[in-house]
DRENDO-1510 file (C-alpha; in Angstrom, 1 decimal, always signed):
<recs>
REC; n; res; u; v; w
REC; 1; ARG; +0.0; +0.0; +0.0 .
REC; 2; CYS; +1.4; +3.4; -1.0 .
REC; 3; GLY; +1.5; +6.4; +1.3 .
REC; 4; ASN; +0.2; +6.6; +4.8 .
REC; 5; LYS; -2.5; +8.4; +6.7 .
REC; 6; ARG; -0.4; +11.5; +7.5 .
REC; 7; ASN; +1.0; +11.7; +4.0 .
REC; 8; PRO; -1.4; +9.9; +1.7 .
REC; 9; LEU; -0.5; +9.4; -1.9 .
REC; 10; ILE; -2.5; +11.6; -4.2 .
REC; 11; ARG; -3.8; +11.1; -7.8 .
REC; 12; ASP; -1.6; +13.8; -9.3 .
REC; 13; GLU; +1.6; +12.1; -8.0 .
REC; 14; VAL; +0.6; +8.7; -9.4 .
REC; 15; ASP; -0.3; +10.3; -12.7 .
REC; 16; LYS; +3.2; +11.9; -12.9 .
REC; 17; VAL; +4.8; +8.5; -12.1 .
REC; 18; ASN; +2.7; +6.8; -14.8 .
REC; 19; ALA; +3.6; +9.4; -17.4 .
REC; 20; ILE; +7.3; +8.9; -16.7 .
REC; 21; VAL; +7.1; +5.1; -16.7 .
REC; 22; LEU; +5.0; +5.0; -19.9 .
REC; 23; LYS; +7.5; +7.3; -21.7 .
REC; 24; LEU; +10.2; +4.8; -20.8 .
REC; 25; GLY; +8.2; +2.1; -22.5 .
REC; 26; PHE; +7.0; +0.3; -19.4 .
REC; 27; ARG; +3.7; -0.1; -17.5 .
REC; 28; VAL; +3.0; -0.9; -13.9 .
REC; 29; LYS; -0.5; -2.4; -14.1 .
REC; 30; ALA; -1.2; -1.8; -10.4 .
REC; 31; LEU; -0.7; +1.9; -10.9 .
REC; 32; LEU; -2.9; +2.0; -14.0 .
REC; 33; ASP; -5.8; +0.2; -12.4 .
REC; 34; SER; -8.9; +2.4; -12.8 .
REC; 35; GLU; -10.5; +1.6; -9.4 .
REC; 36; PHE; -7.2; +2.3; -7.6 .
REC; 37; LEU; -6.8; +5.6; -9.4 .
REC; 38; LYS; -10.4; +6.7; -8.6 .
REC; 39; SER; -9.8; +5.9; -4.9 .
REC; 40; LEU; -6.9; +8.3; -4.6 .
REC; 41; PRO; -7.4; +11.8; -3.0 .
REC; 42; GLY; -7.5; +14.4; -5.8 .
REC; 43; ALA; -8.9; +12.0; -8.4 .
REC; 44; PRO; -10.6; +13.9; -11.2 .
REC; 45; THR; -14.3; +14.0; -11.1 .
REC; 46; ALA; -16.6; +13.2; -14.0 .
REC; 47; HIS; -16.5; +16.9; -14.9 .
REC; 48; ALA; -12.7; +17.3; -14.7 .
REC; 49; GLN; -11.2; +14.4; -16.4 .
REC; 50; LYS; -7.7; +15.0; -17.6 .
REC; 51; THR; -6.7; +14.6; -21.3 .
REC; 52; PRO; -4.4; +11.5; -21.6 .
REC; 53; GLU; -0.8; +12.4; -22.0 .
REC; 54; PRO; +1.1; +11.3; -25.1 .
REC; 55; ILE; +3.2; +8.1; -24.8 .
REC; 56; GLY; +6.9; +7.9; -25.5 .
REC; 57; PRO; +8.7; +6.5; -28.6 .
REC; 58; ASP; +9.8; +3.4; -26.8 .
REC; 59; ALA; +6.2; +2.5; -25.8 .
REC; 60; LEU; +5.1; +3.2; -29.4 .
REC; 61; ARG; +7.7; +1.0; -30.8 .
REC; 62; LYS; +6.8; -1.9; -28.5 .
REC; 63; LEU; +3.2; -1.5; -29.6 .
REC; 64; GLN; +4.2; -1.6; -33.2 .
REC; 65; ILE; +6.3; -4.7; -32.8 .
REC; 66; SER; +3.6; -6.6; -30.8 .
REC; 67; LEU; +1.0; -5.7; -33.4 .
REC; 68; LEU; +3.1; -7.0; -36.3 .
REC; 69; ALA; +3.7; -10.2; -34.3 .
REC; 70; LEU; +0.0; -11.0; -34.2 .
REC; 71; ALA; +0.0; -11.7; -38.0 .
REC; 72; GLY; +1.9; -15.0; -37.4 .
REC; 73; LEU; -0.7; -16.4; -35.0 .
REC; 74; SER; -3.5; -18.8; -35.9 .
REC; 75; PRO; -6.8; -17.0; -36.7 .
REC; 76; GLN; -8.4; -18.0; -33.4 .
REC; 77; ASP; -5.5; -16.9; -31.3 .
REC; 78; ARG; -5.0; -13.8; -33.4 .
REC; 79; GLY; -8.5; -12.5; -32.7 .
REC; 80; TYR; -8.2; -13.0; -28.9 .
REC; 81; LYS; -4.7; -11.4; -28.8 .
REC; 82; PHE; -5.8; -8.5; -31.0 .
REC; 83; ALA; -8.5; -7.6; -28.4 .
REC; 84; ALA; -5.8; -7.9; -25.7 .
REC; 85; TRP; -3.5; -5.7; -27.8 .
REC; 86; LEU; -6.1; -3.0; -28.0 .
REC; 87; LYS; -6.6; -3.1; -24.2 .
REC; 88; GLU; -2.8; -2.5; -23.9 .
REC; 89; LEU; -3.0; +0.4; -26.3 .
REC; 90; PHE; -5.8; +2.0; -24.2 .
REC; 91; GLU; -3.9; +1.3; -21.0 .
REC; 92; CYS; -0.9; +3.2; -22.4 .
REC; 93; TYR; -3.2; +6.2; -23.0 .
REC; 94; GLN; -4.7; +5.8; -19.5 .
REC; 95; LEU; -8.2; +5.3; -20.8 .
REC; 96; ALA; -9.4; +2.9; -18.0 .
REC; 97; PRO; -10.0; +0.0; -20.4 .
REC; 98; ARG; -12.0; -3.1; -19.6 .
REC; 99; SER; -11.4; -6.5; -21.1 .
REC; 100; ALA; -13.9; -8.5; -23.0 .
REC; 101; PHE; -17.1; -9.2; -21.2 .
REC; 102; ARG; -20.3; -11.2; -21.8 .
REC; 103; LEU; -23.9; -10.0; -21.4 .
REC; 104; VAL; -27.0; -12.1; -21.9 .
REC; 105; GLY; -26.9; -13.2; -25.5 .
REC; 106; GLU; -23.9; -11.1; -26.6 .
REC; 107; GLN; -20.2; -10.6; -26.3 .
REC; 108; ILE; -18.5; -7.2; -26.0 .
REC; 109; ASP; -14.8; -7.1; -26.8 .
REC; 110; GLY; -14.0; -4.4; -24.3 .
REC; 111; SER; -14.6; -0.7; -23.4 .
REC; 112; PHE; -12.7; +2.4; -22.5 .
REC; 113; GLU; -13.3; +6.0; -21.3 .
REC; 114; LEU; -12.2; +9.2; -23.0 .
REC; 115; GLN; -13.1; +12.7; -22.0 .
REC; 116; ASN; -16.0; +11.6; -19.9 .
REC; 117; GLN; -17.4; +9.4; -22.8 .
REC; 118; SER; -17.7; +5.6; -22.6 .
REC; 119; TYR; -17.0; +3.5; -25.7 .
REC; 120; LEU; -17.8; -0.1; -26.4 .
REC; 121; VAL; -15.2; -1.9; -28.5 .
REC; 122; GLU; -15.5; -4.5; -31.3 .
REC; 123; ALA; -12.2; -6.1; -32.5 .
REC; 124; LYS; -11.9; -8.1; -35.7 .
REC; 125; TRP; -8.9; -9.7; -37.3 .
REC; 126; GLN; -10.0; -12.0; -40.1 .
REC; 127; ASN; -8.9; -12.7; -43.7 .
REC; 128; ALA; -11.8; -11.0; -45.4 .
REC; 129; ALA; -12.8; -7.3; -45.0 .
REC; 130; THR; -15.5; -6.6; -42.5 .
REC; 131; SER; -19.0; -6.7; -44.1 .
REC; 132; ILE; -22.3; -4.9; -43.5 .
REC; 133; GLY; -23.5; -7.7; -41.3 .
REC; 134; ASP; -20.8; -7.2; -38.7 .
REC; 135; LEU; -21.3; -3.4; -38.7 .
REC; 136; LEU; -25.0; -3.8; -38.2 .
REC; 137; THR; -24.5; -6.3; -35.4 .
REC; 138; PHE; -22.2; -4.0; -33.5 .
REC; 139; SER; -24.3; -0.9; -34.1 .
REC; 140; ALA; -27.3; -2.8; -32.6 .
REC; 141; LYS; -25.2; -3.7; -29.5 .
REC; 142; VAL; -24.4; +0.0; -29.0 .
REC; 143; GLU; -27.9; +1.1; -29.7 .
REC; 144; GLY; -29.2; -1.4; -27.0 .
REC; 145; LYS; -27.1; +0.3; -24.3 .
REC; 146; ALA; -27.4; +3.7; -22.6 .
REC; 147; VAL; -28.3; +6.6; -24.9 .
REC; 148; TRP; -24.9; +8.1; -24.4 .
REC; 149; ALA; -23.0; +5.0; -25.4 .
REC; 150; ARG; -20.6; +5.1; -28.4 .
REC; 151; GLY; -18.9; +2.3; -30.3 .
REC; 152; LEU; -15.4; +1.8; -31.8 .
REC; 153; PHE; -15.1; -0.9; -34.4 .
REC; 154; VAL; -11.5; -1.9; -35.1 .
REC; 155; SER; -11.0; -4.3; -38.0 .
REC; 156; ASN; -7.4; -5.0; -38.9 .
REC; 157; SER; -8.4; -6.3; -42.3 .
REC; 158; GLY; -10.5; -3.2; -43.1 .
REC; 159; PHE; -14.1; -2.9; -44.3 .
REC; 160; SER; -15.7; -3.8; -47.6 .
REC; 161; ARG; -16.6; -0.8; -49.8 .
REC; 162; GLU; -20.1; -2.2; -50.3 .
REC; 163; GLY; -20.6; -2.8; -46.6 .
REC; 164; LEU; -19.6; +0.7; -45.7 .
REC; 165; GLU; -21.9; +2.2; -48.4 .
REC; 166; ALA; -24.8; +0.1; -47.3 .
REC; 167; PHE; -24.2; +0.9; -43.6 .
REC; 168; ASN; -24.0; +4.7; -44.2 .
REC; 169; ARG; -27.2; +4.7; -46.2 .
REC; 170; GLY; -30.5; +5.6; -44.5 .
REC; 171; ARG; -29.3; +5.4; -40.8 .
REC; 172; ARG; -27.5; +7.6; -38.3 .
REC; 173; THR; -24.3; +6.0; -37.2 .
REC; 174; ASN; -23.6; +5.5; -33.6 .
REC; 175; ILE; -20.1; +4.0; -34.2 .
REC; 176; VAL; -16.8; +5.0; -35.7 .
REC; 177; ALA; -14.3; +2.6; -37.2 .
REC; 178; MET; -10.5; +2.0; -37.6 .
REC; 179; ASP; -8.6; -0.4; -39.7 .
REC; 180; GLY; -5.1; -1.9; -39.5 .
REC; 181; LEU; -3.5; +0.8; -41.6 .
REC; 182; ASP; -5.0; +3.4; -39.3 .
REC; 183; LEU; -3.3; +1.7; -36.3 .
REC; 184; SER; +0.0; +1.4; -38.1 .
REC; 185; ASP; +0.0; +4.9; -39.3 .
REC; 186; MET; -1.1; +6.3; -35.9 .
REC; 187; LEU; +1.9; +4.6; -34.2 .
REC; 188; ALA; +4.4; +5.3; -36.9 .
REC; 189; ARG; +3.5; +9.0; -37.0 .
REC; 190; SER; +3.1; +9.3; -33.2 .
REC; 191; ILE; -0.4; +10.5; -33.5 .
REC; 192; PRO; -2.2; +10.4; -30.1 .
REC; 193; PHE; -5.1; +8.0; -30.1 .
REC; 194; SER; -7.4; +10.6; -28.6 .
REC; 195; GLU; -6.6; +13.0; -31.4 .
REC; 196; LEU; -7.3; +10.4; -34.2 .
REC; 197; LEU; -10.5; +9.3; -32.5 .
REC; 198; GLY; -11.6; +13.0; -32.2 .
REC; 199; LYS; -11.0; +13.6; -35.9 .
REC; 200; LYS; -13.0; +10.4; -36.8 .
REC; 201; LEU; -15.9; +11.5; -34.6 .
REC; 202; ARG; -16.0; +14.9; -36.2 .
REC; 203; ALA; -15.9; +13.4; -39.7 .
REC; 204; ALA; -18.7; +11.0; -38.7 .
REC; 205; THR; -20.7; +13.9; -37.3 .
REC; 206; GLU; -20.3; +16.0; -40.5 .
REC; 207; SER; -20.7; +13.2; -43.1 .
REC; 208; ASN; -22.4; +10.3; -41.3 .
REC; 209; ARG; -19.5; +8.0; -42.5 .
REC; 210; ALA; -18.6; +5.5; -39.8 .
REC; 211; PHE; -15.2; +4.9; -41.4 .
REC; 212; VAL; -13.0; +7.8; -42.6 .
REC; 213; PRO; -9.4; +6.5; -42.9 .
REC; 214; LEU; -6.6; +8.3; -41.2 .
REC; 215; ARG; -5.0; +9.1; -44.6 .
REC; 216; GLU; -8.0; +11.2; -45.5 .
REC; 217; LEU; -8.0; +13.0; -42.1 .
REC; 218; TYR; -4.3; +13.9; -42.2 .
REC; 219; VAL; -3.5; +15.4; -45.6 .
</recs>
């Protein structure tokens, strides 16, 4: 247990330690635990959440290497490990991620928090591009939750053109999407995850396109 009753450890001190450790390319899971962080004196309230700090080049490089390594796994293992990799990415950005969980009749691949918004996560790594059926299924999962819920669909193999066109037609999107090239470019160019997600949210708001690739957002 850190600190003592006379000199308790405060949230700001732990945040500074986490920032330094993450920039060195390491993580101390106990110090990143969302419940532990919320219990500390001085923890930000729902109206004063801090913007996640950028992570250092060593941590970015480790994420790049581990993402590339997933390609050599079997399809079943790859899908599971990809969801775990995304959780690690969210942990690096201090987004209080949650691992995959199951509700009655459905599976959710994870969730995270950013700027007082909660996001459900769908993670796919398959040979074929993601189709309209998978997009509709995940959108329905998000729609069935609280009205403020949002969804992030991450498909390493990308999305079929026909599926995206059909999904964008005649409905308001409640999800945004990323593909494998988005992830690779984001890490290679040291673009903060929160910045990329923010640009995708704005593009979706303005165009109702669930998927606008990073290469169109950064020209």
